[in-house]
MOPAC internal coordinates of N, CA, C and O (Angstrom, degrees):
PM7 1SCF
backbone

  N    0.0000 0     0.00 0     0.00 0    0    0    0
  C    1.4527 1     0.00 0     0.00 0    1    0    0
  C    1.5295 1   109.28 1     0.00 0    2    1    0
  O    1.2310 1   119.90 1   -49.48 1    3    2    1
  N    1.3499 1   117.80 1   130.52 1    3    2    1
  C    1.4604 1   120.49 1  -179.60 1    5    3    2
  C    1.5282 1   111.36 1   -62.60 1    6    5    3
  O    1.2310 1   121.40 1   -32.80 1    7    6    5
  N    1.3225 1   114.92 1   147.20 1    7    6    5
  C    1.4579 1   119.11 1   178.14 1    9    7    6
  C    1.5193 1   110.24 1   -79.92 1   10    9    7
  O    1.2310 1   121.01 1   -11.98 1   11   10    9
  N    1.3269 1   115.68 1   168.02 1   11   10    9
  C    1.4564 1   121.98 1  -178.76 1   13   11   10
  C    1.5289 1   111.02 1   -56.74 1   14   13   11
  O    1.2310 1   120.43 1   -39.90 1   15   14   13
  N    1.3097 1   116.78 1   140.10 1   15   14   13
  C    1.4572 1   121.95 1  -179.47 1   17   15   14
  C    1.5250 1   110.55 1   -81.46 1   18   17   15
  O    1.2310 1   121.48 1   -19.73 1   19   18   17
  N    1.3386 1   114.78 1   160.27 1   19   18   17
  C    1.4605 1   124.03 1   173.94 1   21   19   18
  C    1.5210 1   114.54 1    66.46 1   22   21   19
  O    1.2310 1   119.61 1  -154.03 1   23   22   21
  N    1.3202 1   118.36 1    25.97 1   23   22   21
  C    1.4545 1   120.18 1   173.75 1   25   23   22
  C    1.5192 1   111.11 1   -95.71 1   26   25   23
  O    1.2310 1   120.16 1   169.37 1   27   26   25
  N    1.3244 1   117.31 1   -10.63 1   27   26   25
  C    1.4605 1   122.62 1   178.09 1   29   27   26
  C    1.5192 1   108.02 1  -103.94 1   30   29   27
  O    1.2310 1   120.97 1   -51.51 1   31   30   29
  N    1.3167 1   115.75 1   128.49 1   31   30   29
  C    1.4574 1   122.13 1  -175.90 1   33   31   30
  C    1.5281 1   111.69 1   -64.10 1   34   33   31
  O    1.2310 1   121.15 1   -42.66 1   35   34   33
  N    1.3144 1   115.40 1   137.34 1   35   34   33
  C    1.4525 1   122.42 1   176.07 1   37   35   34
  C    1.5310 1   108.47 1   -64.65 1   38   37   35
  O    1.2310 1   119.48 1   -50.16 1   39   38   37
  N    1.3414 1   118.60 1   129.84 1   39   38   37
  C    1.4583 1   121.21 1  -177.07 1   41   39   38
  C    1.5373 1   114.61 1   -81.24 1   42   41   39
  O    1.2310 1   119.94 1  -175.73 1   43   42   41
  N    1.3126 1   117.72 1     4.27 1   43   42   41
  C    1.4612 1   121.33 1  -178.37 1   45   43   42
  C    1.5368 1   110.79 1   -58.80 1   46   45   43
  O    1.2310 1   120.85 1   -46.48 1   47   46   45
  N    1.3436 1   115.98 1   133.52 1   47   46   45
  C    1.4651 1   120.29 1   176.08 1   49   47   46
  C    1.5326 1   110.70 1  -114.47 1   50   49   47
  O    1.2310 1   120.57 1  -163.43 1   51   50   49
  N    1.3199 1   116.52 1    16.57 1   51   50   49
  C    1.4627 1   125.24 1   174.44 1   53   51   50
  C    1.5218 1   113.85 1    64.05 1   54   53   51
  O    1.2310 1   120.68 1  -146.65 1   55   54   53
  N    1.3310 1   116.31 1    33.35 1   55   54   53
  C    1.4527 1   121.23 1   170.33 1   57   55   54
  C    1.5281 1   107.91 1   -91.66 1   58   57   55
  O    1.2310 1   120.34 1   132.78 1   59   58   57
  N    1.3113 1   116.95 1   -47.22 1   59   58   57
  C    1.4664 1   124.54 1   168.72 1   61   59   58
  C    1.5297 1   114.60 1    49.87 1   62   61   59
  O    1.2310 1   120.98 1  -127.99 1   63   62   61
  N    1.3109 1   115.73 1    52.01 1   63   62   61
  C    1.4640 1   121.70 1   175.63 1   65   63   62
  C    1.5199 1   107.99 1  -129.31 1   66   65   63
  O    1.2310 1   120.82 1   -54.89 1   67   66   65
  N    1.3308 1   116.04 1   125.11 1   67   66   65
  C    1.4547 1   120.47 1  -178.86 1   69   67   66
  C    1.5236 1   110.35 1   -90.47 1   70   69   67
  O    1.2310 1   121.02 1   -39.63 1   71   70   69
  N    1.3372 1   115.66 1   140.37 1   71   70   69
  C    1.4592 1   120.22 1   175.71 1   73   71   70
  C    1.5291 1   109.07 1   -84.37 1   74   73   71
  O    1.2310 1   120.38 1     7.34 1   75   74   73
  N    1.3269 1   116.88 1  -172.66 1   75   74   73
  C    1.4664 1   121.56 1  -177.10 1   77   75   74
  C    1.5243 1   112.84 1   -65.10 1   78   77   75
  O    1.2310 1   120.01 1   161.27 1   79   78   77
  N    1.3238 1   117.59 1   -18.73 1   79   78   77
  C    1.4705 1   121.35 1   177.59 1   81   79   78
  C    1.5227 1   112.07 1   -96.61 1   82   81   79
  O    1.2310 1   120.37 1  -170.28 1   83   82   81
  N    1.3303 1   116.89 1     9.72 1   83   82   81
  C    1.4595 1   124.14 1  -179.28 1   85   83   82
  C    1.5349 1   112.18 1    62.98 1   86   85   83
  O    1.2310 1   121.73 1  -140.34 1   87   86   85
  N    1.3484 1   114.30 1    39.66 1   87   86   85
  C    1.4605 1   122.54 1   175.06 1   89   87   86
  C    1.5211 1   106.88 1  -113.87 1   90   89   87
  O    1.2310 1   120.33 1   -48.52 1   91   90   89
  N    1.3262 1   116.97 1   131.48 1   91   90   89
  C    1.4575 1   121.07 1   179.71 1   93   91   90
  C    1.5297 1   109.91 1   -65.80 1   94   93   91
  O    1.2310 1   120.44 1   -48.84 1   95   94   93
  N    1.3257 1   116.76 1   131.16 1   95   94   93
  C    1.4604 1   119.82 1  -179.93 1   97   95   94
  C    1.5290 1   111.50 1   -76.20 1   98   97   95
  O    1.2310 1   119.91 1   169.26 1   99   98   97
  N    1.3231 1   117.77 1   -10.74 1   99   98   97
  C    1.4611 1   121.18 1   178.26 1  101   99   98
  C    1.5164 1   113.17 1   -89.79 1  102  101   99
  O    1.2310 1   120.65 1   123.32 1  103  102  101
  N    1.3332 1   116.37 1   -56.68 1  103  102  101
  C    1.4688 1   120.24 1  -174.88 1  105  103  102
  C    1.5269 1   112.98 1  -104.42 1  106  105  103
  O    1.2310 1   120.09 1   172.49 1  107  106  105
  N    1.3278 1   117.43 1    -7.51 1  107  106  105
  C    1.4689 1   123.78 1   178.07 1  109  107  106
  C    1.5317 1   113.80 1    64.74 1  110  109  107
  O    1.2310 1   120.75 1  -155.29 1  111  110  109
  N    1.3313 1   116.17 1    24.71 1  111  110  109
  C    1.4623 1   119.88 1   172.48 1  113  111  110
  C    1.5155 1   109.13 1   -94.87 1  114  113  111
  O    1.2310 1   121.05 1   -25.89 1  115  114  113
  N    1.3305 1   115.59 1   154.11 1  115  114  113
  C    1.4648 1   119.91 1   175.37 1  117  115  114
  C    1.5254 1   108.75 1   -75.90 1  118  117  115
  O    1.2310 1   121.10 1   -18.06 1  119  118  117
  N    1.3234 1   115.50 1   161.94 1  119  118  117
  C    1.4659 1   120.36 1   177.76 1  121  119  118
  C    1.5264 1   110.15 1   -57.21 1  122  121  119
  O    1.2310 1   120.54 1   139.97 1  123  122  121
  N    1.3203 1   116.57 1   -40.03 1  123  122  121
  C    1.4641 1   121.10 1   179.35 1  125  123  122
  C    1.5313 1   111.03 1   -64.46 1  126  125  123
  O    1.2310 1   120.44 1   138.15 1  127  126  125
  N    1.3162 1   116.76 1   -41.85 1  127  126  125
  C    1.4673 1   120.81 1   179.33 1  129  127  126
  C    1.5254 1   111.06 1   -65.41 1  130  129  127
  O    1.2310 1   120.49 1   142.22 1  131  130  129
  N    1.3190 1   116.67 1   -37.78 1  131  130  129
  C    1.4625 1   120.60 1   178.36 1  133  131  130
  C    1.5239 1   110.20 1   -65.30 1  134  133  131
  O    1.2310 1   120.69 1   132.08 1  135  134  133
  N    1.3394 1   116.29 1   -47.92 1  135  134  133
  C    1.4742 1   120.80 1  -179.21 1  137  135  134
  C    1.5243 1   111.82 1   -59.94 1  138  137  135
  O    1.2310 1   120.53 1   141.27 1  139  138  137
  N    1.3277 1   116.59 1   -38.73 1  139  138  137
  C    1.4558 1   119.64 1  -173.95 1  141  139  138
  C    1.5161 1   116.15 1   -88.90 1  142  141  139
  O    1.2310 1   120.04 1   175.70 1  143  142  141
  N    1.3318 1   117.52 1    -4.30 1  143  142  141
  C    1.4636 1   121.71 1  -171.02 1  145  143  142
  C    1.5359 1   113.44 1   -49.87 1  146  145  143
  O    1.2310 1   119.44 1   131.22 1  147  146  145
  N    1.3220 1   118.67 1   -48.78 1  147  146  145
  C    1.4630 1   120.76 1  -172.50 1  149  147  146
  C    1.5202 1   113.99 1   -76.78 1  150  149  147
  O    1.2310 1   119.75 1   173.41 1  151  150  149
  N    1.3193 1   118.08 1    -6.59 1  151  150  149
  C    1.4624 1   120.02 1   176.13 1  153  151  150
  C    1.5288 1   111.61 1  -108.14 1  154  153  151
  O    1.2310 1   120.28 1   179.47 1  155  154  153
  N    1.3276 1   117.08 1    -0.53 1  155  154  153
  C    1.4701 1   121.37 1  -178.52 1  157  155  154
  C    1.5287 1   111.18 1   -80.58 1  158  157  155
  O    1.2310 1   121.80 1   -27.68 1  159  158  157
  N    1.3218 1   114.16 1   152.32 1  159  158  157
  C    1.4615 1   120.11 1   170.52 1  161  159  158
  C    1.5365 1   108.15 1   -76.53 1  162  161  159
  O    1.2310 1   120.86 1   -12.87 1  163  162  161
  N    1.3149 1   115.97 1   167.13 1  163  162  161
  C    1.4590 1   119.38 1   177.59 1  165  163  162
  C    1.5299 1   111.02 1   -60.41 1  166  165  163
  O    1.2310 1   120.00 1   142.37 1  167  166  165
  N    1.3067 1   117.61 1   -37.63 1  167  166  165
  C    1.4597 1   120.63 1   178.92 1  169  167  166
  C    1.5256 1   110.92 1   -62.20 1  170  169  167
  O    1.2310 1   120.55 1   137.45 1  171  170  169
  N    1.3213 1   116.56 1   -42.55 1  171  170  169
  C    1.4632 1   120.98 1   178.30 1  173  171  170
  C    1.5281 1   110.27 1   -64.88 1  174  173  171
  O    1.2310 1   120.53 1   138.84 1  175  174  173
  N    1.3224 1   116.59 1   -41.16 1  175  174  173
  C    1.4633 1   120.55 1   178.96 1  177  175  174
  C    1.5227 1   111.16 1   -63.00 1  178  177  175
  O    1.2310 1   120.28 1   139.89 1  179  178  177
  N    1.3202 1   117.08 1   -40.11 1  179  178  177
  C    1.4597 1   120.40 1   178.10 1  181  179  178
  C    1.5245 1   110.87 1   -63.36 1  182  181  179
  O    1.2310 1   120.27 1   143.07 1  183  182  181
  N    1.3118 1   117.10 1   -36.93 1  183  182  181
  C    1.4618 1   121.32 1   176.14 1  185  183  182
  C    1.5178 1   110.25 1   -65.03 1  186  185  183
  O    1.2310 1   120.22 1   135.74 1  187  186  185
  N    1.3279 1   117.18 1   -44.26 1  187  186  185
  C    1.4652 1   121.55 1   178.12 1  189  187  186
  C    1.5211 1   110.01 1   -60.51 1  190  189  187
  O    1.2310 1   120.14 1   135.78 1  191  190  189
  N    1.3242 1   117.34 1   -44.22 1  191  190  189
  C    1.4638 1   120.81 1   179.71 1  193  191  190
  C    1.5282 1   111.16 1   -62.70 1  194  193  191
  O    1.2310 1   120.32 1   138.94 1  195  194  193
  N    1.3109 1   117.00 1   -41.06 1  195  194  193
  C    1.4685 1   120.45 1   177.85 1  197  195  194
  C    1.5230 1   110.17 1   -63.98 1  198  197  195
  O    1.2310 1   120.15 1   136.46 1  199  198  197
  N    1.3251 1   117.31 1   -43.54 1  199  198  197
  C    1.4651 1   121.18 1   179.20 1  201  199  198
  C    1.5256 1   111.32 1   -64.54 1  202  201  199
  O    1.2310 1   120.33 1   137.64 1  203  202  201
  N    1.3248 1   116.98 1   -42.36 1  203  202  201
  C    1.4642 1   119.54 1  -179.02 1  205  203  202
  C    1.5279 1   110.94 1   -68.61 1  206  205  203
  O    1.2310 1   120.00 1   143.58 1  207  206  205
  N    1.3242 1   117.60 1   -36.42 1  207  206  205
  C    1.4664 1   120.53 1   176.28 1  209  207  206
  C    1.5230 1   111.14 1   -64.51 1  210  209  207
  O    1.2310 1   120.30 1   142.06 1  211  210  209
  N    1.3161 1   117.02 1   -37.94 1  211  210  209
  C    1.4639 1   121.11 1   177.60 1  213  211  210
  C    1.5342 1   110.21 1   -66.56 1  214  213  211
  O    1.2310 1   120.31 1   138.96 1  215  214  213
  N    1.3350 1   117.01 1   -41.04 1  215  214  213
  C    1.4682 1   120.32 1   177.27 1  217  215  214
  C    1.5311 1   110.41 1   -61.67 1  218  217  215
  O    1.2310 1   121.00 1   136.09 1  219  218  217
  N    1.3364 1   115.69 1   -43.91 1  219  218  217
  C    1.4636 1   120.55 1   179.23 1  221  219  218
  C    1.5357 1   110.05 1   -61.36 1  222  221  219
  O    1.2310 1   120.60 1   134.56 1  223  222  221
  N    1.3146 1   116.45 1   -45.44 1  223  222  221
  C    1.4618 1   121.35 1  -179.26 1  225  223  222
  C    1.5238 1   110.71 1   -60.27 1  226  225  223
  O    1.2310 1   120.39 1   133.80 1  227  226  225
  N    1.3254 1   116.87 1   -46.20 1  227  226  225
  C    1.4679 1   120.99 1   179.73 1  229  227  226
  C    1.5245 1   111.62 1   -64.73 1  230  229  227
  O    1.2310 1   120.66 1   139.10 1  231  230  229
  N    1.3190 1   116.33 1   -40.90 1  231  230  229
  C    1.4612 1   119.76 1   179.36 1  233  231  230
  C    1.5259 1   109.98 1   -64.71 1  234  233  231
  O    1.2310 1   120.10 1   136.06 1  235  234  233
  N    1.3205 1   117.41 1   -43.94 1  235  234  233
  C    1.4636 1   120.96 1   178.51 1  237  235  234
  C    1.5181 1   110.72 1   -62.05 1  238  237  235
  O    1.2310 1   120.12 1   137.84 1  239  238  237
  N    1.3203 1   117.37 1   -42.16 1  239  238  237
  C    1.4622 1   121.30 1   179.52 1  241  239  238
  C    1.5171 1   110.61 1   -63.67 1  242  241  239
  O    1.2310 1   119.91 1   139.70 1  243  242  241
  N    1.3251 1   117.78 1   -40.30 1  243  242  241
  C    1.4662 1   121.82 1   179.51 1  245  243  242
  C    1.5143 1   112.28 1   -66.29 1  246  245  243
  O    1.2310 1   120.24 1   148.31 1  247  246  245
  N    1.3167 1   117.15 1   -31.69 1  247  246  245
  C    1.4663 1   120.52 1  -179.09 1  249  247  246
  C    1.5304 1   111.00 1   -66.77 1  250  249  247
  O    1.2310 1   120.25 1   152.07 1  251  250  249
  N    1.3194 1   117.12 1   -27.93 1  251  250  249
  C    1.4497 1   120.37 1  -174.77 1  253  251  250
  C    1.5241 1   113.01 1  -108.05 1  254  253  251
  O    1.2310 1   120.20 1  -171.55 1  255  254  253
  N    1.3363 1   117.22 1     8.45 1  255  254  253
  C    1.4602 1   121.25 1   178.88 1  257  255  254
  C    1.5307 1   112.55 1   -59.01 1  258  257  255
  O    1.2310 1   120.07 1   147.32 1  259  258  257
  N    1.3117 1   117.48 1   -32.68 1  259  258  257
  C    1.4575 1   119.95 1  -175.73 1  261  259  258
  C    1.5278 1   112.50 1   -70.87 1  262  261  259
  O    1.2310 1   119.42 1   170.64 1  263  262  261
  N    1.3261 1   118.71 1    -9.36 1  263  262  261
  C    1.4475 1   122.12 1   176.98 1  265  263  262
  C    1.5305 1   112.61 1   -87.15 1  266  265  263
  O    1.2310 1   121.20 1   166.56 1  267  266  265
  N    1.3349 1   115.30 1   -13.44 1  267  266  265
  C    1.4771 1   119.14 1  -176.95 1  269  267  266
  C    1.5007 1   111.20 1   -82.72 1  270  269  267
  O    1.2310 1   120.10 1   180.00 1  271  270  269

């Protein structure tokens, strides 16, 4: 049974600008993930947070590749 909705804080930092891949440059969620946030279960939100953290990590790593 899904857990109660809206117990996980929205990761939006009010930058709200999508890049060419339709990923927010502020919270690193996809447009689809942003639209669906308030109807997701906590489990789905945790998956979105994990995915957005991975996107952020990869983007940060790519920014500093030229130093290696």
